[in-house]
N, C-alpha and C positions, 0 to 999 in steps of 0.2 A: 833609302828607306830600306835597302834586305836586310842592313844591319842594325835597325830599330824594331825589325818583324826577328830578328836570331836573337837579339836580347832579351823579348818578349817570351818565346820559344821556351828559354834558357832560363827566365829567371824563371815561367810556369814550371820546366821541369824540375828544378830547385825548390821551388816550393811544394810539388807533390810528392815529391822524396819528403821532405822534412814533415809537413803534414802528414806520411805514412809515416815513419819512425816516432812523432808523437803520437797516435792513432794506437800503434803496440804498444806505446811503454804504456798510454794511460789502460789500455785492454787487459794489460799483462799484471800493471795495479791492483785495477778491480775485477779480477779473476781470485788475484792472491787472497782479497779482504773478501770476498765471498768464501776461497775455500776456508779463510782464517772462521770465518763467521762460524761454519758447518761443522769444522774440529770443535771448534767452544760446545754447540751445541752438544754436538756426539757423546764430548766430555762430559758432558755437563747431566746426561742421558743415562753415560755410566755408569756418574758418582753417585746416582741415583736409584740405580739397578744394586750396586754395591750396600749401599744404606739399607735399600731392601732384602738382600740377600741376608745381610750378617742379620738384621732386626728377625726375618725367619729363623733363622737357623737357632735364634738366642732362644725367643720364645718358642717355637720345638724342643730344647734343653730345656727349659723351666719348666710347661708342659708334663713333659716326659717325666720327670723328677717327680712335679704331683701327680701323677697316675701310677708312679712307683711306691708313691707316698702310702699311697688310699691300699694299694696290693699288697703292700706290708703290712698293712693297720686290720685289713679284710673288710674295705669299706665301700668296697668297687666287687661287680661280677666277674669285672675283666679278668681274664688269662693273663698272666705272664707271655705268652706268646701272640697274644691278638697288642699284647701293648708295642713289645718291640717289632714286630711285622707292622702296625703303624706309619713305627718312628720310621724304617729303615723303606720303606713306601711311600714315603711323605720326603725324603732323602734321595731316595730314585728319581721321582719326579724334576724335584729339582734339579738336579745334575743333568739328566735329558731334556731339558728344556733347553730350545736353540741358544735362546738370548741369552745363556749364562755361560753357554758354551765356546759361542762366539766370542763374547769379548771378556773372559774370565779364565780361560781352558788354553787360551793363544795368547796371550799376554803373561811375559816375566811380572809383571808389576804384581800382578793377582794371581799369582801363582801357589805362594802359600794359601790365600783362600780356598784357591781348588784342590788341596792337597787337605787342609783340616777337613773338606767337605768330606774329602774320601776319606779320610781316618776315621771319622764317628760314624761313614757309611759302614766301612769294613768291619767295625765291634758294635755288638749285641747292642743294644740301649741300655740292659739293665746293670751292665758294664762301667758304662763311659766315669761314671765317677772314680773307680780303681784304676782304669786303663789308662787310659787316656785323661787326666786333668789338667795336664798344661793347653789342649785343646781345649775344652773348656774353657779354661782364663782365657787365654789368647784372642777366642767368641767372644763373652762380655770382657775385654778391655778395648777389643774395638770398638762393642757396642756404646760402649762410656765414649769414647772420639765421638762419636756423634749423634750423641745426646741430644745437644743444643742445635742443629738444625731445625731450619723451619720446618719441613717436612716432617719429623719425625714424629709429630705427635700421631699425625693424620695418619701414615704408613702406619705404625702401632696398632692402631683400631682396625683396620682392612686384615690386617697379621693376624691381629689372635681370633676375631671370628676365624679366621681359616682353619689356624694351627686349634680349637678347641672344637672344631667336624672332625679331625680326624680320630682325633679318639672321644668321639662319640655314640660309641656303644653299647653305652648300660644301659636301653630299652629293650635291644635285642637278646 
């Protein structure tokens, strides 16, 4: 009788150890899967923010070119300083956003983007086409890479409204 009780206790202990090992293994796999899913969601959001940032900068470049053409042809009441200041303020606001600082400044993958934006910020917008033509081309090439993305047109509409408002000093 004592031997049977001993076998039952040993069997129960072996079962508990195996159950604990199995539980730990399954729990580890579930945690890994959850982390992987969260990383995928984060990477998708980062890609969307990258796309938005590229679209914003390209829209800013295009709108700035339009405003400078209007200025050169005398078809606007805006002064050159107003145009360049509005552009610089917008670039400053982009750079100061925490989400962009967190994701794009710290990642080597996006270091070129950060450097190109800083290049735009450091040069007056009326000199971009003369001094940093390579930066302008880089942004336009990056935009061409994302033109076929599903959210592209939706983001462009939002960005166009936002960009046109920064140069909305015609009535003032």
